[in-house]
C-alpha positions, 0 to 999 in steps of 0.5 A, a space after each residue: 191289762 191296764 197299767 196302774 201308775 200311782 205314787 206310794 204316798 199321795 198327800 192331797 189337800 190343805 195341810 199336805 205340805 206339813 204332813 209331807 215333812 213328817 213323812 220324810 222324817 219318818 222315812 229316815 231321810 236327812 237332806 233334800 236336793 230341792 229342784 225349782 225354777 229360778 223365777 219361782 225361787 225368786 218369788 219367795 214361795 219356796 219358804 213354805 217348803 223350807 220352813 217345813 224342812 227346818 221344823 222337821 230338822 231336815 237339811 236341804 240344798 236348793 238347785 234353781 234352774 233358769 230354763 225349766 224345760 227338761 233339757 239333757 244339758 240341764 239335767 247333766 248339770 243337776 246330776 253334777 250338783 247333786 253328786 256334791 251335795 251330800 243329799 239323800 233324796 230329790 224333791 221338786 217344787 213347782 209344776 210338771 216341767 220342774 218335776 221332769 227335770 228332777 226325775 231326770 236327775 234322780 235317774 242319773 240320766 245320760 245320753 250320747 249320740 253315736 252312728 246317727 242314733 241317740 242312746 240313753 241309759 239310767 245310771 241311778 234311781 235316787 228317791 224322788 218326791 214332788 211338791 206340785 203347786 199347780 196341782 198337776 202331778 208328774 205324768 209318765 211322759 219321760 220325754 227329754 230334749 237332747 240337742 235338737 232331738 226329743 228322746 223318749 225313755 222306755 222306763 220312768 221313775 215315779 215319785 215315791 211321794 206326791 204332795 199337792 197342798 191346796 193352800 199353795 194354790 192361793 198364790 197362783 193367778 186365778 186364770 192359771 189354776 182355772 186353766 189346769 182345771 180345764 185341762 183336767 176336764 179334757 184329759 178326763 174325757 180323753 181317758 174315758 173314750 180311749 181304747 186303753 180305758 180301764 175300770 180304774 181310769 174310768 172311775 177316776 175320770 168320771 169322778 173328776 168330771 163330777 167335781 169339775 162340773 160343780 166347782 170349775 165355773 164357779 172358780 172361773 167366775 171369781 169364787 176362790 174359796 178354800 172349799 173350791 180350791 180343795 175340790 179342784 185339787 182333788 179333781 186335778 189329781 183324779 184326772 191325772 190318775 185317769 190319764 196315767 192309768 189308761 193302757 195307752 202310754 201318755 208319751 205317745 199322745 200328741 197335742 193337737 189344737 189344745 186337745 190330745 189324740 190317743 187312739 179312740 174307741 168309737 163304741 166308747 164315744 157313743 156310750 160314754 159321751 152320753 154319760 159325760 153329757 149328763 154329768 155336764 148338764 148337756 141336753 142333746 141329741 145323740 148324734 151331736 153329743 160329742 160335739 156339744 161336750 167339746 163345745 162346753 169345754 171350749 166355752 169354759 176355756 174361752 172364759 180365761 186368758 191362758 192359751 190351751 196349749 200352755 195350760 201346764 207349762 210352768 210359764 203360767 205360774 211364774 207371774 
């Protein structure tokens, strides 16, 4: 049986941020602990969120992080700051790494080293929401850095609300947004041919590929219209949902040369690659289909300037 990982509230598209403020007020929440990178805080983009808070009479405290990597030392400092803030929920504003830091704070995550092993425990489950400005939402990959060690949790906390407002994308460098779209295309293909593929993950992945085929190259070539931004926002969301809902835990997937390596289903590669190639407009002999799908992704990737291994790394949205 496959898992289904979806936030209870997902607000996507133009105007989603405004709707988020109304939802937070309806839920009776009073004060948000906003987690943001220092660089993103300094460029003024956060005003989009704080204006919404003020309009809905929501108080807030801003916790800006110098180093946004999900390091346990940073999370421990965030927990201390949250405990003295009188906030009743946490909300991240940024990309995936900011979301992971906020998630760690929401879990009250604590780790210690004993007898050459690392033990971690979850001390709290504070309501946690995420505003994602590069339209790649938090995944189920609960891996944190503890001193020189990487720690993977066997439990995670998903945001109760994810907000992806396509209007925020206007503030991103075009190459950064295009690179997220290419990563979404890669994730969708991988989800389809994974041994953990389910009907739910297949549905998300195929639809994401269809939308990306129609819009991604146009965006890369400079067509940055409101309609295309909206379509890319939905495609990225669907690709993320596809990958999060395969029965293989994303935390077990390693990055190799810009691509991931979950366990592949060879029969699925034979059958689904034919569908993928058709969607992408590739005419090929069966034995070359997989190669030509990967070549098409590489062709699009070569049109932008962001390294494939850092597509969702927040450094690409920090200008």
